[in-house]
Structures are given as structure tokens and as C-alpha cells.
Backbone as a ProteinNet text record, in pm:
[ID]
protein_1_A
[PRIMARY]
MYPGQIRGGDYKPHGGVRFDKLPNNFVGVYAPMDANLYQAARHLESGEMQYSLYFINDCGIMYKLDHLRELTDKFENILGPIPTGAEGDSRTTMISPPVFISAGEHVATKVGIERSKNVFYDFGVYDLRRTNGVDYSVKNYYNIEQFGMHGICWLDYLEEQDKSLAKSLPGADGKSGKQSDYCKY
[TERTIARY]
-2495.8	-2522.3	-2390.3	-2392.5	-2270.6	-2240.1	-2113.4	-2076.1	-2082.1	-2100.3	-2098.2	-2225.1	-2340.7	-2468.7	-2573.8	-2685	-2796.6	-2885.9	-2909.4	-3000.9	-3074.9	-3201.2	-3277.7	-3282.9	-3276.4	-3288.2	-3160.8	-3048.3	-2921.9	-2810.2	-2702.2	-2586	-2511.7	-2476.1	-2408.3	-2269	-2164.7	-2030.1	-1994.9	-2072.4	-2050.8	-2145.6	-2106.1	-2193	-2245.6	-2269.9	-2318.3	-2345.2	-2393.9	-2422	-2562.9	-2645.1	-2781.3	-2790.9	-2878.2	-2903.8	-3054.9	-3114.1	-3259.9	-3327.9	-3260.5	-3325.1	-3291.8	-3218.2	-3182.4	-3303.1	-3340.3	-3460.3	-3441	-3316.8	-3293.1	-3175.2	-3144.8	-3041.6	-2905.6	-2888.4	-2760.4	-2658.4	-2578	-2472.1	-2345.6	-2241	-2113.4	-2041.6	-1992.2	-1915.9	-1776.2	-1676	-1536.5	-1458	-1356.9	-1271.6	-1196.4	-1204	-1137	-987	-938.4	-796.2	-756.8	-629	-578.8	-609.9	-661.3	-693.2	-724.5	-740.2	-777.5	-921.9	-1001.1	-1136	-1119.1	-1161.6	-1139.4	-1266.8	-1378	-1505.4	-1619	-1729.1	-1842	-1969.8	-2081.7	-2212	-2303.5	-2389.6	-2502.8	-2625.2	-2716.5	-2835	-2952.5	-3069.7	-3191.4	-3233.8	-3276.2	-3337.7	-3453.4	-3570.9	-3693.2	-3709.9	-3666.6	-3679.7	-3579.6	-3483.9	-3385.8	-3245.9	-3167.1	-3029.2	-2946.4	-2869.9	-2777.4	-2641.4	-2536.2	-2400.1	-2329.3	-2257.6	-2171.9	-2029.5	-1936.7	-1797.2	-1708.7	-1613.1	-1519.2	-1377.8	-1306	-1170.7	-1077.1	-953.9	-854.8	-722.7	-655.5	-526.1	-413.1	-292.4	-176.5	-147	-203.1	-177.5	-278.9	-380.2	-480.7	-602.1	-623.5	-744.1	-842	-962.1	-1065.6	-1176.1	-1235.7	-1355	-1461.8	-1584.7	-1702.5	-1788.6	-1835.5	-1935.7	-2055.9	-2173	-2291.9	-2408.6	-2506.4	-2625	-2588.9	-2493.5	-2463.3	-2566.1	-2630.2	-2741.4	-2692.4	-2606.2	-2548.9	-2399.5	-2324.2	-2179.1	-2126.3	-2003.6	-1936.7	-1908.8	-1878	-1855.7	-1749.3	-1639.6	-1531.9	-1584.1	-1657.8	-1706.2	-1820.7	-1901.5	-2007.3	-1944.8	-1836.3	-1767.8	-1706.1	-1651.6	-1593.3	-1701.1	-1813.1	-1918	-2018.1	-2016.4	-2111.9	-2123.3	-2012.2	-2020.6	-2064.4	-2066	-2100.7	-2251.9	-2296.1	-2440.2	-2515.8	-2643.2	-2729.9	-2802.3	-2788.3	-2858.3	-3004.6	-3084.5	-3227.3	-3249.6	-3373.4	-3408.6	-3341.3	-3258.9	-3192.2	-3073.5	-3038.4	-2926.5	-2801.6	-2719.6	-2601.8	-2471.7	-2479.9	-2356.2	-2258.2	-2132.1	-2029.7	-1962.4	-1900.6	-1819.7	-1679	-1579.7	-1440.6	-1408.3	-1336	-1288.9	-1146	-1126.9	-996.1	-949.3	-835.3	-751.8	-813.6	-777.4	-827.1	-789.3	-869	-847.8	-805.4	-690.1	-639.9	-723.5	-758.4	-836.8	-760.4	-746.9	-676.1	-769.1	-714	-789.8	-846.7	-971.7	-1036.5	-1103.5	-1086.2	-1147.3	-1299.3	-1368.8	-1515.3	-1569.9	-1651.9	-1703.9	-1850.9	-1933.6	-2078	-2136	-2248	-2315.4	-2452	-2507	-2635.4	-2626.5	-2702.9	-2704.3	-2847.4	-2864.1	-2990.5	-3100.5	-3222.9	-3343.1	-3422.8	-3432.9	-3497.7	-3647.6	-3716.7	-3863.1	-3910.2	-3839.5	-3880.2	-3806.6	-3727	-3648.1	-3560.8	-3509.2	-3420.4	-3277.5	-3220	-3090.9	-2983.4	-2905.7	-2804.5	-2707.9	-2596.5	-2510.6	-2438.9	-2405.2	-2332.3	-2182.8	-2112.4	-1967.6	-1912.7	-1827.6	-1765.3	-1615.7	-1541.8	-1397.1	-1358.5	-1267.1	-1230	-1078.3	-1023.2	-880.5	-861.8	-825.1	-814.2	-690	-603.8	-480	-502.9	-615.3	-641.7	-791.6	-833.5	-974.1	-991.6	-1115.7	-1143.4	-1167.9	-1170.4	-1185	-1326.8	-1425.9	-1564.9	-1611.5	-1681.5	-1736.5	-1872.4	-1876.4	-2000.5	-2073.8	-2036.7	-2091.9	-2243.2	-2301.3	-2445.9	-2520.4	-2447.8	-2510.2	-2496.3	-2603.8	-2601.8	-2657.9	-2572.7	-2613.5	-2514.9	-2564.6	-2482.7	-2364.1	-2387.9	-2282.2	-2164.7	-2184.5	-2072.1	-1975.1	-2027.8	-1942.1	-1865.3	-1925.8	-1862	-1744.3	-1766.5	-1658.8	-1662.9	-1760.9	-1780.5	-1659.3	-1582.8	-1467.2	-1354.9	-1367.8	-1264.2	-1313.6	-1442.9	-1499.3	-1434.5	-1417.5	-1360.5	-1448.1	-1426.7	-1499.9	-1431.6	-1483.9	-1421.3	-1429.2	-1522.7	-1531.6	-1404.2	-1336.7	-1213.4	-1099	-1111.1	-1003.8	-1027.8	-1136.7	-1162.6	-1069.7	-1047.2	-971.8	-1048.4	-978.5	-1037.3	-1165.9	-1166.6	-1286.2	-1403.3	-1377.3	-1482.7	-1529.2	-1435.1	-1470.1	-1562.5	-1530	-1614	-1753.6	-1760.4	-1890.2	-1969.5	-1906.7	-1976.6	-2027.2	-1945.2	-1986	-2088.2	-2104.2	-2205.6	-2345.1	-2351.6	-2480.7	-2550.9	-2685.2	-2755.5	-2737.2	-2742.4	-2740	-2863.9	-2851.6	-2962	-3076.8	-3050.1	-3154.4	-3204.3	-3333.6	-3389.3	-3366.5	-3361.1	-3344	-3198.3	-3106.1	-2965.1	-2892.3	-2936.3	-2875.4	-2724.8	-2656.5	-2511.1	-2450.1	-2532.4	-2480.2	-2392.9	-2271.8	-2178.1	-2079.4	-2050.6	-1949.2	-1808	-1794.7	-1662.2	-1631.1	-1730.6	-1707.8	-1726.1	-1632	-1637.6	-1645.8	-1704.2	-1721.3	-1627
24943.6	24807.7	24749	24698.4	24646.7	24505.2	24474	24337.9	24246.2	24115.4	24018.4	24017.8	24013.6	24010.5	23941	23906.6	23845.9	23958.1	23955.8	24049.3	23972.2	24001.8	23939.9	23788.1	23732.4	23588.7	23509.7	23577.3	23508	23584.6	23514.3	23578.1	23655.6	23778.6	23864.6	23900.4	23836.4	23876.9	24014	24058.5	24190.3	24291.6	24415.6	24524	24593.7	24719.1	24793.8	24937.7	25010.4	25152.2	25178.6	25243.5	25279.3	25430.5	25470.4	25612.7	25633.7	25618.6	25618.1	25747.7	25858.6	25987.2	26036.8	25957.6	25998.7	25974.4	26071.3	26057.4	25969.7	25929.6	25845.3	25751.2	25666.7	25564.3	25605.4	25731.4	25778.5	25794.7	25692.2	25692.6	25643.8	25722.6	25680.4	25585.1	25475	25378	25371	25380.3	25384.6	25273.8	25223.6	25119	25173.6	25105.4	25156.8	25127.2	25032.9	24999.2	24934.8	24934.8	24861.8	24714.6	24650.9	24508.3	24456.2	24326	24261.1	24213.2	24249.7	24195.3	24051.7	23955.6	23815.5	23734.1	23782.2	23715.6	23815	23782.9	23874.9	23798.4	23863.5	23805.6	23914.9	23875.5	23957.5	23876.6	23936.5	23862.2	23956.7	23900.3	23979.1	23977.7	24092.8	24102.6	24200.2	24155.2	24233.6	24273.7	24185	24207.4	24304.9	24351.1	24448.3	24387.7	24427.5	24380.8	24432.1	24341.5	24374.5	24314	24379.9	24331.5	24310.9	24199.3	24168.9	24156.8	24226.7	24225.8	24186.2	24099.3	24052	24086	24155.2	24200.2	24140.7	24114.8	24068.2	24138.9	24181.6	24247	24146.8	24191.1	24102.1	24057.1	24123	24088.2	23988.3	23949.8	23855.9	23920.2	24047.5	24116	24119.7	24071.8	24068.5	24166.5	24229.9	24307.3	24278.2	24296.1	24265.4	24390	24418.7	24522.6	24453.1	24471.5	24403.7	24501.9	24469.8	24552	24681.7	24667.9	24778.5	24771.2	24880.7	24882.7	24915.3	25014.9	25050.9	25071.2	25008	25014.4	25121.1	25164.2	25250.9	25168.7	25235	25165.1	25056.6	25085.6	24986.9	24858.2	24869	24749.2	24683.2	24761.3	24704.3	24618.2	24665.2	24588.2	24460	24465.7	24346	24244.1	24289.6	24197.2	24162.3	24234.6	24208.5	24063	23990.4	23851.5	23748.1	23782.9	23678.5	23658	23536.5	23507.5	23582.3	23606.8	23669.4	23560.5	23562.8	23466.4	23502.9	23404.1	23425.6	23504.2	23532.7	23605.8	23540.2	23616.7	23568.7	23475.9	23446.4	23355.6	23438.1	23453.7	23540.4	23460.2	23342.2	23264.6	23344.9	23334.6	23416.4	23343.7	23422.9	23376.4	23429.5	23344.9	23388.7	23484.9	23589.8	23685.5	23643.9	23598.6	23545.3	23608.3	23673.1	23695.7	23803.3	23804.9	23910.8	24048.3	24148.3	24284.1	24373.2	24438.7	24527.2	24655.1	24695.7	24816	24901.6	25029.7	25120.9	25179	25206.3	25274.1	25404	25430.6	25552.1	25540.1	25426	25408.2	25400.2	25469.7	25474.1	25341	25276.3	25142.8	25147.2	25218.3	25218.7	25358.5	25381.3	25511	25505	25384.5	25365.2	25239.6	25238.2	25123.7	25088.8	24968.8	24928.3	24893	24901.6	24864.7	24992	25027.2	25154.4	25156.1	25049.7	25050.5	25076.2	25018.2	25035	25149.3	25224.4	25335.5	25286.7	25166.1	25106	25137	25241.7	25293.6	25245.3	25146.8	25086	25006.5	24969	24866.1	24792.5	24667.8	24586.5	24608.3	24607.7	24620.3	24528.4	24436.6	24346.1	24343.1	24324.5	24312.1	24186.3	24109.4	23978.7	23964.1	23921	23894.2	23744.7	23706.6	23565.1	23498.1	23574.8	23520.1	23450.3	23482	23423.5	23425.3	23345.8	23348.1	23456.4	23498.3	23610.4	23569.4	23440.4	23394	23392.1	23422.6	23420.4	23275.8	23241.8	23107.4	23101	23027.3	23014.4	22883.8	22812.2	22678.4	22678.3	22787.9	22791.7	22855.1	22892.4	22956.3	22865.1	22849	22761.9	22839	22920.6	23002.7	22987.2	22998.7	22982.6	23078.6	23204.7	23305.1	23285.6	23212.7	23182.9	23091.8	22990.1	22895.6	22964.3	23061	23126	23213.2	23315.1	23406	23446.5	23400.8	23445.8	23435.1	23329.3	23310.1	23410	23486.9	23583.6	23728.3	23747.9	23882.6	23967.9	24095.3	24189.7	24314.2	24394.4	24521	24626.6	24647.3	24743.6	24886.8	24914.4	25048.8	25085.4	24985	25010.5	25057.2	25041.1	25076.7	25210	25276.5	25410.1	25510.9	25624	25731.2	25775.7	25824.2	25849.2	25931.2	26040.5	26124.1	26046.4	25971.4	25893	25779.2	25717.1	25608.1	25659.1	25772.3	25829.7	25860.2	25919.6	25950.2	25823.1	25724.4	25600.4	25528.3	25521.7	25450.6	25528.3	25657.9	25735.9	25718.5	25668.1	25648.7	25525.7	25526	25406.4	25292.4	25171.6	25056.9	25057.8	25012.8	25023.5	24929.2	24814.3	24714.3	24730.9	24754	24775.8	24660.9	24537.6	24421.4	24404.9	24408.7	24386.2	24514.3	24626.7	24754.8	24754.5	24785.5	24789.7	24660.8	24564.1	24436.3	24375.6	24336.4	24283.7	24189.1	24078.1	23987	24040.6	24141.6	24192	24329.3	24416.1	24554.9	24572.4	24641.3	24671.8	24823.1	24866.5	25010.6	25056.3
7966.1	8007.7	8056.7	8177.2	8237.5	8188.2	8167.9	8129.7	8251.5	8225.6	8333.8	8416.3	8348	8418.2	8332.5	8395.4	8323.5	8272.1	8140.4	8074.4	7967	7950.2	7843.2	7852.5	7972.7	7991.2	7962.5	7942.3	7917.9	7988.3	8013.1	8073.5	7966	7994	7896.2	7947.2	7891.4	7928.8	7869.4	7771.6	7711.6	7775.4	7767.1	7809.2	7685.2	7697.8	7583.1	7620.4	7522.9	7541.7	7488.4	7570.5	7530.5	7515.1	7424.5	7399.8	7404.1	7521.4	7535.9	7496.5	7504.4	7472.8	7333.2	7257.6	7122.4	7030	6946.8	6864.1	6739.7	6711	6593.8	6622.6	6527.8	6545.7	6489.9	6458.2	6405.2	6518.4	6536.5	6637.1	6568.3	6573.5	6516.8	6611	6556.2	6634.4	6574.6	6660.9	6618.4	6687.6	6619.9	6676.2	6797.1	6912.9	7032.5	7037.5	6955.8	6956.1	6824.1	6795	6678.4	6697.3	6593.3	6601.5	6462.1	6453.2	6328.2	6335.9	6237.4	6224.3	6177.1	6260.6	6224.2	6209	6261.3	6233.2	6245.8	6179.2	6176.7	6144.9	6168.2	6135.9	6084.2	5992.6	5947.8	5985.5	6059.7	6102.8	6118.4	6124.8	6141.9	6287.8	6334.1	6465.8	6452.6	6493.5	6475.2	6329.4	6239.6	6096.6	6037.5	6116.4	6069.1	6067.8	5968.1	5956.7	6072.9	6131.6	6239.3	6204.9	6248.3	6223.7	6356.4	6365.8	6480.5	6428.5	6491.1	6448.1	6565.1	6539	6641.2	6597	6684	6656.8	6762	6724.4	6820.5	6792.2	6900.8	6880.8	6902.4	6877.3	6886.1	7028.4	7128.6	7268.8	7324.1	7245	7292.9	7355.5	7328.2	7374.2	7256.6	7282.3	7180	7219.7	7119.7	7148.8	7044.7	7089.9	7009	6999.7	6878.6	6855	6792	6848.7	6797	6794.2	6715.3	6692.4	6621	6529.7	6440.5	6328.1	6298	6200.4	6059.8	6047.6	5917.5	5934.3	5846.5	5851	5755.8	5779.6	5683	5557.5	5447.4	5320.3	5331.1	5399.9	5412.9	5475.2	5584	5653	5577.4	5511	5426.7	5316.7	5257.6	5153.5	5208.6	5328.4	5389.7	5421.8	5477.3	5521.6	5413	5302	5194.4	5152.7	5137.5	5090.7	5194.8	5322.6	5419.6	5422.9	5456.7	5453.2	5563.4	5537.3	5636.4	5712.6	5844.5	5928.4	5942	5970.8	5991.6	6120.3	6149	6270.2	6391.5	6461.9	6582.7	6560.6	6436.9	6406.8	6379.7	6481.9	6470.4	6459.9	6397.9	6377.6	6294.2	6332.3	6267.6	6151.8	6066.4	5954.3	5975.1	5952.9	5965.2	5851.1	5881.1	5781.4	5746.4	5625.2	5586.8	5455.8	5460	5578.4	5666.3	5797	5884.7	5829.5	5863.1	5813.7	5930.1	5916.6	6021.7	6026.2	6148.8	6172.8	6273.5	6246.4	6336.2	6442	6558.1	6662.8	6606.6	6635.3	6588.4	6453.2	6387.4	6254.8	6268.5	6177.8	6178.4	6128.8	6210.6	6180.4	6137.9	6212.4	6185.6	6201.6	6130.9	6135.9	6203.9	6219.6	6287.4	6372.7	6481.6	6572.5	6612.1	6667.2	6728.1	6630.2	6679.6	6604.4	6576.9	6449.6	6413.8	6440	6400.8	6412.3	6554.1	6650.4	6790	6859.7	6784.3	6840.4	6956.8	6943.9	7043.6	7000.4	7055.7	7012.6	7110.8	7068.2	7153.3	7067.1	7125.4	7066.8	7178.5	7151.1	7246.8	7228.9	7341.2	7339.9	7447.7	7407.5	7502.8	7482.4	7590.9	7584.7	7660.1	7600.1	7653.3	7652.4	7764.7	7774.4	7752.9	7631.7	7595.2	7652.9	7716.4	7772.7	7905.2	7970.9	8102.8	8129.2	8224.8	8265.3	8371.1	8390	8479.1	8624.7	8653.9	8791.4	8844.7	8764.1	8809.3	8817.3	8925.5	8943.4	8873.5	8765.2	8687	8715.8	8819.8	8844	8864	8908.3	8929.1	8812.6	8708.9	8593.3	8472.4	8398.7	8281.7	8162.3	8102	7990	7875.1	7753.1	7633.6	7629.7	7659.6	7645	7739.6	7849.1	7938.1	7865.7	7800.6	7729.5	7617.3	7554.1	7440.4	7483.6	7563.4	7603.1	7750.4	7824.3	7961.6	8050.9	8035.5	8122.9	8095.4	7988.9	7953	7957.8	7988.1	7991.2	8099.1	8069.4	8166.1	8171.7	8274	8288.3	8202.4	8083.2	7992.5	8045.9	8134.2	8191	8266.8	8324.9	8400.1	8311.1	8180.9	8088.1	8017.5	8054.2	7999.9	8067	8000.7	8064.5	8188.6	8289.9	8422.2	8417.5	8341.8	8334.5	8273.5	8166.7	8102.5	8192.9	8264.2	8355.7	8466.1	8524.9	8630.6	8579	8460	8400.1	8373.6	8308.4	8274	8398.2	8501.9	8622.9	8705.3	8678	8750.1	8689.2	8566.4	8500.2	8557.1	8555.8	8603	8503.6	8551.5	8461.1	8375.2	8252	8155.5	8184.7	8237.9	8261.6	8404	8420.6	8552.9	8649.2	8601	8688.2	8730.1	8636.2	8667.7	8703.2	8646.4	8677.1	8665.3	8775.6	8777.1	8831.4	8863.1	8912.9	8803.8	8838.6	8740.4	8808.2	8741.4	8791.7	8766.3	8681.8	8643.2	8700.2	8707.1	8745.6	8895.6	8956.6	9100	9116.8	9227.4	9252.8	9359.9
[MASK]
+++++++++++++++++++++++++++++++++++++++++++++++++++++++++++++++++++++++++++++++++++++++++++++++++++++++++++++++++++++++++++++++++++++++++++++++++++++++++++++++++++++++++++++++++++++++++

């Protein structure tokens, strides 16, 4: 799923990864860079627990992982005390003090919605040091106000072989496909 597009009736500054042919929700998710976990949410979606994690590094780059279904023990212990939001209520709680996470650290063991075999997770990257220059004047969506002005094309930061592979795949959403305000071909 490409960042910087309309999906599901809202503007999504984050992208994501889908695993449509995977028979189960067992997908390992690992931290892509050193950063501090500074806020998180536990919420229900389709009656299932979902976790949203927000990390920020010392340079002002933030990344978001969402629709994590089962966390590793370390992250389960960190998020255990925060409240669970109702269906669709993904308001975050500050993690105080923030918890340092190393690149490559195992974060989650399952993703998405199990009952519907919807195997995916959201991944967004935001450069908080500057705005991305996208003109949002004709778009009126909640997610733009939250982080949209800082969203970037995270695919451009993959290693060359991975970037070529990722950009060769079709966009996950039939309507928006590869259309993106951030990613260029």
C-alpha cells in the first residue's frame, strides 16, 4: 500500500504491506531503525485487538507500525498497562519514559485481522523536520492534519534491490493502486 493516497475513505499518509496469499497472520515485524517508542495504542478493529506503535529517532524521523495483532513479550509488557480503545478508537497513550528500540528488534509476530484472513500492517515514515510540499488545499481528511504534511515515500529509502522489487508490485488498493502524493516512478 503506497503512502500519500486515499484508501478506505480517508487520506493515508502511511503505506503498508499486504500478504494476500498468506494462509495465516503469522508475519514477523522488525524495527527498521534505532528509535524511541514514544506513543502507542491498543484498540479493537473487527472485534480483534490491534496495536499501533509510534517511534521517533534523534534526527526527527518518525515511523508508525499499525495493525499489529500479537506483539513480542517485550512490547506486550510495555503496552500492557495502556487502555484499550473501543472499536475503531485508536487514540494513543504517551510512553513515559520513551523506550529505546534497536534496528532489527523483533516487534510483532502476527498482523492484521485473523477472522477475515486480512493479513497486512500499516507502515508510515514521517520527516518531522520539514513539510513534504504537497498541496492539501483540496483535501479535507483527518489524517492530513495528523501527519500528512510530513509523510514521505518510505519505499525510496529501501536498499536498491528491495526498492525495485517493492515498486514493481501492484498497489494493494484497486482504486488508488500506485497513485501517491509522495512516491514517484
